N, C-alpha and C positions, 0 to 999 in steps of 0.2 A: 372543859370545866374540871379543874383539879381541886383537891381539898385545900391547897394553899391559897386558892382564890376565893374561898368561902369562909364566913365566920362560923367556926365549929363550936358546938356546945359540949360534946362528949367525944372522947376517943376510945376506941376498942382496939386492943392489941393482945393477941394470944400469948405473947412473950412477957406480958406484965408491964410493958412500957407505957400503957395508956391508963385511962380511968377505970376501965373494966376489961376483963379477959374474955367475956362472952357477949355476944350480941344481945341475947335475951335479957341479960342484966341491965344493959343500957336501955333497952326498950321499956323495961319496968319503971325506970326513973323519969322517963320522958313525961312531960305534962299532958294531962287529959284535955281534950276539946280545945287545944291551943289554936288561937287565931294567928299565931306567929310561926314562922318556919323554925323547926327544931332539927339541928343538923348533927348526925352521928357520923364521925369519920372512922372507918374500919380499915386498919392498916393491913398490909399484905400478909397473906397466910391462908391456910385452909381451916375453916371453922366447921367442925363436924358437930353440928347442932341443928335442931329444928326450931325455926323462928316463926312466931305467930304475932302479928301486929293487930291488936283488937280494934273494934269499931270506934272506940272513944279516943284513939290516938290519931289526932288530926295533924296535917301539915308536917309530917315527919319526912326527913330527907336523909338518905344514907349514901355516903360517898366512899368508894374504895380506891385502891391504888392502881387499878387496871383490870381489864376483862380477864386476864390470865394471872392476876396477882392476888386479888381478894376473892376467895372462893368459899361459898357456903354449900356444904356437901351433906347429902343424906342418901339413904338407900331403901326407904320404905316402899313397899309395892303390894299389889294385889295378891301375889303368890305367897307373901309372908303375912297375910291376914289384914291388910289395910284396905279400906274402901278408897276409891279414887280420890275423893275430896280430902280425906285424912292423910293421904300418902305424901302430901306436898312437903318438900324440904323447907320452903319459905312460903308463908301465906300472909296476905295483907288484906285487912278489912277497912282500916281507918282511911278517911277520904284525903285527897290531895297528897298522896304519897309520891315521892320521887326517889329513884335509885339511879346511881351514876357509877360507871367504872367498876363493875363487879360481876361475878358469875354465880348463878344459881344452878346447882346440878343434882341430878338423881342418878346414882351409879348402879341401880338394880340390874341394868342390862336388858337386852331384848327378851331374855327368858323370864323377866320379872312381871310381864304383863303391864297393866296400868300402873304407872309410877310417875307422879308429878314432881317436877323440879320447882316450878313457880306457879302459885295460884294467886290471882288478883281479883278481889271484889271491890277494890278501892275506886271510888268515883273520882274522876279527874286525876288518875294516876299516870305517871310518866316513867318510862324506863329508857335511859340514854347510855349508849355504849355499854350495854350489859350482855352477858352471855347467859343463855338459857339452854341447858344441855341435859338430855335424857334420851329415852327411846320411845316407848308408847306413852302418849299423853304428857309430853314434856311441859307444855304451857297450858294451864287452865285459865284462860281469859273468861272468867265466869260470868260477870255482869258489870254494868255501868260503863262509863266512858274512860277509855284507856288509849295512851299514845306510846308507841315504841319507835325510837329513832336510833339508827346505826347500831342495832343489836345483832347478835349472832345467835340464831335459834336452830338447835339440832334435835333430830328425833326420827321416829319411824312411823308407827301407826297413829293416825289422828293426832299428830304431835302439836298442833295448835287448835284447841277446841274450846267450846263454851259459847256463851251468848252475850258477851260484851259488845259494846259499840266501839270497835277498835280500829285504829289506823296504824299500819306498820310502814315506816318510811325509811328508805335507804338501809334496809336490813339485809343481812346475809341469811338466807334460808337454806339449811344444809341437811337434807335427808341422809340417813345413815343406813348401813346394811342391817336388815331385819332378820328375824328367824326364818328358816326355810319354810316356804309355802305362804309367807305373808307378803302383803303389798304395802308400800308406803303411801299414806295419804297425808299431805301437808296440812290440810284443814278438815275439821268436822264441826261445822258451825251449827249452833243449836237453837235457832229462832223457831218458836212454836206458834206464834200468832202472826197473822198477815200484817197487822198494824203495829207490831212491835218494832222497836228502834234498833235492835241488835244486828250486827253484821261485821264482817272482816273486810278491810280494804288494804291491799298491798300496793304501795305506790313507790316507784323507783327502787324496787328491791332487786336482789340478785338471787336466783335459784340455781344452785349448783350442788352436786353431791359432795358429802364429806369425804375425806380421804379414804376411809374404809370402804366406801361404796364405789367410788370411781376407779379404784385400783383392781377391781374384780372383773373377770370375764362375764359373769352372770350376776350383775347387780340387781338388787331388789327392784321390781317394777314400781315406778313412782308416779303418783297422780296429784293433781292440784287439790283435790278434796273429794269428799263424799258427804251426802246430806244426812247428818245425824238426826235432825228433826224436820218437821213438815215444811217449814218455810225457810230452810237454810239459805243464808245469803253471804256470798263471798265474791269479791272482784279483785282482779289484778290489773293495775294501770301502769303503763310506761315502765315495765319491769323486764329484766333479762332472764330468760329461761334457757338453760343448757339442754342438751339432748337427753338428759336423764328423765325429763318429763315425757310421759307416754303421749303418742299422737292423739289418743282419745281424750286426754285432758282430765276427765272426771270419772270417778269409779262409782258404779251402782251400789246403792244400799237398799232402799225400799223403792220399787218402781212407782209406787203411788205418789212419791214425793217429787217425781221428775217434772210434773207440770205445775207444782206449787213453789218449788225452790226458785232462787234467783242467783244465777252464776253469770258473771260478766268478765269480758276481757277487752282491754283498750290499748292499742298501740304498744304492745309488748314486742320485744326483739329476741333474737337468738333462735337456734334450731328447735327448741321446745315450744316456741310461741306460734308455730304454724298452726292455723286453725282449720285447715282443709279437712282433716280427719277427726275433728272433735265429735263427741257424742251429739246426737240430734234431738236431745230432749227439749220439750217446749220451754223449759225454764233457763236454758243456756243461751246467752246473748253475746253478740259482738257489738260493743257499745260505740256510739258516736261521742263526740266531745261534750255535747250537752248532757248526755246521760252520765258520762264519766265524771263530770264536774260534781255531780251529786254525792260522790264518794271521796271527795278531797277533805283535807283537814278543815278547811273553812266551812264546808257545807255539812259534812257528815258528823264531824265532832264539834262544830261551831268553835273551832280552836282559837280564832282571833279574840274570843271573849275571855279565854283563860290561860292559854299557853304562854303569851308574852311575860306574864308574871313569874313563870317558872325559871326563866333564863335559858331554857332549852331551845336550840335552833329548830325551826320547822319551815316547810314550804306549804303555804296555804292552799295553792291551787295547782293545776296541771302546769307542767313546764314545757318550754319550747313552743 
């Protein structure tokens, strides 16, 4: 899906060749509570600005020139006085948001502490062929229904966190080298109530170290996740896990959560997918196909009801 294939409403270009030079100027003129898709094309370049899409901006779509071409960059972090939520380079609240072919980054580095690149509270939001790059807390999938397809997500500590109901499909998950003494946790899912709908499902993803991690003799220990909240829920389905994933799989946070969380694995491959030495917590499960089906796009996101209208490809169920 390229900008040339879509009817564009506004073009942003930092060199002045578009309608606006900054993304926020374009966001401000977008209609409120629109029932029609409003498309902003962001030409290649690095945009050093903080973007916030308010809750009354519905059906907004942003299309860039490529994951390494259109980059929105910031460096707010906990160590420079920003709370986690407010540190986001890009934050979106308006429902039905779509981003395609662009990167959201936070360059605070491993020493910056919590430093969010992308925060989404947008219900029915979709991120397709996007880069999300940071260190601790890169992606704050805060709440509501979210779909990530063919994205590249980089980070260190808890770098995919929040309590959205989110499916990550065919994404590249790339843990990076963290500060000395730290461990990488790919997820810190935050479900707080047993009947809440939140959870993270990774389907047909690839988990491999970023180049800065796999090039070292002593790479940061990497785990699939740790339980940020009492009923933390995360599953990995039909995904490839390289040997950077520790045999234990999951990292302890609060021992009291280990019987209330739900962590599942189904038909994953690669050296990191061997479950023989996984932690023996009551909440950790090797799923069968019936259980795994509950966490697919069709069933977990009810994606057949809303994803076709976005034009973004998806696989509704298990494959093979």
